[in-house]
N, C-alpha and C positions, 0 to 999 in steps of 0.2 A: 504493498500501500505506498502510495507517496504522502510523505508529509512535509515537500514543500516544492515549490515552483518559481523558477526566475523569470521575471519578465527584464528583456533588455534591454539596458542601463543607456544603451547608447540612443535609443528612441525615447527615452521619454527626456534624457538631456537635450534633445534637438528641437523639443516641442516648447515652445515660448509664445504666449498671448493666444491668437487664435487657430494656431496649430495645436494646439492642448483642448480648446474650446472645441475642435474637430474629433479630436481623439475619445472626447467626451461622447460627443454626437454619434460619432460609429459604433463606440462601445454599446450605446444604446439601442439601436436600432440594431446589433450584434442582436442583443438579448431580449427584444419586441417579436425580430422577427425569424433568426436563425440559430439558435441558443444550442438545439439539439445537432448541427453541423461539427462539426469538426473544423479546425481554424488551421490554412498550412501554413499561413506566416500574417504579421503584422509588423507594419512600417509606417514610412514617411516616402515619399516620392519628392526627392529636394529640387526635380525638376519642375513639376507641374505643382507642387505645394499638396498633394494629396495626401493624407491619411490615411488607412486604408486596413482593412482585416481582409484577406484573401482566402473563403474555404475553400476546403478539397472538394466541394461539388462544383467547383467553376464557377461563383460569382463572387464578385470583391464586392465589400461595402466601402465607399469611401466618401470621404469628405473636404473640403479646402480652404481656409480662411474663415473656418467658423460658420459656415453655410449649412443648407440642408445636406442630406445623404442622398450619396448617386449609388444606383444597384448596376454594377460594370460586368458584360459579358464577352472574353476576347475569344474571337478565332483564331485559333493559334496555327493555322494552314495559311489565312492571310495575314494576318494581323490587326484586323477589322475591329474597334472596340464598340461592342453597343450601351449603350445609357440609358437606364430607368428608371423610374421613380418610384417603384414600387418593387419589392423582391420577388413575388410571385410574377412579375411581366419577364425579371431576368432569368428567373427558372425557366419560365416558358422559352425563353431562349437557344440557352443552356441545353434542353433536351433537343430540341432544331438542330443545333449543331452536331 
């Protein structure tokens, strides 16, 4: 049985101001929409400003600059990204790919 887990401190140390707000928004969306899904990774894309939680099912929950959450699905064959307002829409697209 696990007695401890660690969150990468590099990510947390990079989050300032609205980035930290985005981290909270992304966690709340994960809790509300996908809590039963396994997390592949979490972090911040310094190029786009997105703070994200990438799920094993292929959906990424992301927010930038403290704004509302985007649910993102990536087509790994051609690199296209699809942005959705709801988790259900993102899941539907993921299943189509």
